[in-house]
N, C-alpha and C positions, 0 to 999 in steps of 0.2 A: 179548052186549057186543059193541060195536064193534071192528073190526081195527084195524091196524094203516094199512093201506088207508083206508079209512073216518077215522080220524081226520087220517091227512094229506090226503086231499079237502079235510075242512073247513077244514084249516090253509088250504091250495091257495086254498081260496073268499075267504077273509079276508085275504090276501096284499096287502101295500101295498108293491110293489118301488120307487115315488117316494120311500119312508121311507129306504131304506139310506143316500143318500149322506148324511142326517141322522144317522143312526146311527150311521156311521162318523165323524163329527166328534166326536161324543162316546167315540167309543174302542173302539164294540163292534166286534168281528169281523162282518164280512157275510158272509164267503164261507159257502156251505150256510146262508142265510136266506132265509125270505120279506118279512119285515116286517111279520109279523102284530103287533097291539097286547097288551100283557100283559093289558088287560080283557078282550079277545077271548080270550086263554087261559087264564083262568081262566072264563069262562064255558064254554068247552067242557069244560075240568076236571069242574066242578061238573057237567054234563051225563051225564059218564063214571061218575063215582064213583069208589072205590076198585078197584084193577086191578092186582094186583104184575106179574102176568104182563106185561099189554099194555105197562107203565111198562117193563120191560127190553126190552120190542121195540122200543119208541118210541126208547129210549136208544140202539140199535144202528144206528140211521138215519143219525145224527150230524148231522140238522137240528136248528140250535137251538131253534126254535120247539119240535118235537117234544120235545127234552130238556128243555126248561122243563115241559112238560105233562105230561113222564113223572114231575119230581119231584113235580106237584102230585095225581097220581092216586096212586101208590106207596102202598104202605101200610108207614108206620115201624115198625109189630109185624113186617115180613118182611125189613126192612132189615139185612142183615149187613154185617161188619165188612169182607170180600170185595167184597160191591157197593160200599162206602161208596169203598173205595181205587181198586177199577178204573173209577168214576164220575169222583172227583175228576182223575186222569190225564188222561183225557179232556178236561176244560174246558180250552176256548181264549180265552173272552171273558167279561168281567169282571161283565157281567148275568145269564149263564147261571150264573156262580159264585154271585152274592148269592140268584137265587130259588133255585137248588139248595140251598143253606144254609138259606135262609129256609122254605122249603114242605117240605124232607125231611129234612136233617140234624140240623137242631137239633131235632128231635123224637126221634131216639135216644136211647138211654142212653148210647151212646157218642159222642155230640157232645162230652163233656168232654175225653176222653181223647186224640180226633181233635185238638183246639186245640192240646194239648203234641205231638203228634205229628207232625203239619203245620207247626208254627211253625218249626218246625227243618230242613225241607225246601226245598231249592231250586228247584223248579218254581215260577216267577211264580203261576200260579193255586192251586197246591196252598197255598202259603202266604199268598194271600190268603185261602183257602177259611178258615183258620185266625182269623184275624180277624175275618171276616164272621160267622161263627159266634160270637165272642165279642159281637160288636156284637148279633145276632139274640138270643142268652141272657140279655144284663143286658137288654134289651127284653122278652123275652117269659116266660121260666123266671121266675117269681114267687115258687117256692119257694127257691132259691138264695140263699145267706145271703150277707151284706156280706164275711166273710171266703173264702168261695170265689171273689167276685168280686175283692176286693183281690188274693189270691194269683197274680190273672193280669198284676198290675202288672210284677213281674219279665219275665213272656212279651212284654209291648208295649216295656218298655224296651230291653230287647235287639233286637226288630224294628224299633225306631224309627229304625237306621242302615241300613237297608235302602232305597237309594234310587229302586228302579222305583216307576213312578208308582202301578201297580196294587195294589202293596205296601203304599206308605206311607197311600193314601187310605184303606185298610182298615185299617191301625191306628190312623189318627186315628179313624175311625169308632167303634173299639171304646172308645178311651180316653173320647171324647166321649159313647158311652153307657151306659157305666158311671157316668161323672160326673153323668149325668142323670137315675139312680135314686133318690136321694134325699140328704140333706142330708152324711150320713157320708161316701158313698162320694163325692159332688163334692169333699169336702174331701179327702180320698185321692187322687182323679185329679186335683187341682190340684196337689197334693204330687210326684206321678208325672211331671205335664207339665213340672213346675220342672227336675226331674231330667234329662228328657229334653232340655231345652233347653240344658243345660250340656254334652251330648254334640257332639264333633267331627263335623257331619254336616249339609249341607244340610236334608235331609228331616227329621231328628230338629227342628232348628229351626223348620221350616215347621208339623209336627206339634203341638208343643209350643205356639206363638204361635196357631194355629188354635182348639185345643183349649180354652186359655186364654181366648181371646175369649168362646167360647160358654160356657164355664163360669162366667164371671164375669158373664154378660149378665144385665142386669135381668130378663128375660121368663123365664131358667131360675130364678133365684133367687127370684122372685115365686112360680114354682110352686111350687119345692122346701120354701118356707116356707108356703104357703098350706094 
């Protein structure tokens, strides 16, 4: 199995430092980053396979790309509550947050509990992780009932007044993904969006307006009715 240094060497060989300025424009934290593309990270993770111990060691490097690869190679069956708490506190960039949620956290049976735990936390990326998990589970968890997803709307409504950019965008993402799952949830999400729009908050009005625009769109309605 490869060592941490082996993985870091491979990441370094794919580094594109000229991409960092553009990444910063999209709000990504570029300190401690090489500029490796997600497809290159996915390819490397596929070559490595599952390796929990390596994932823990990669995370400790603090390098953004190493942390994303860590989430890709870690074994969800070995993911503990303590590890999730340790990792989420370390996250300092929205893309790392989303990749960790998408590639690892959503696959844990603890994911649904963490949505509720993290949605009331004050740290920006911890709170974002709650709503990123909602968006990922609405998309990927085919066994989740409509009732289980509808139960998330009070959490979304409560989070919609957070004016921080990375939080409000994740709240919007969660609302839209639930509303694109089926017609029943589309109607429920639209009702939640209308409640959000009435809140005295610039962030809430943006979240609701943007979500309604997509959820009412011809493309979404056609797909759901098809």
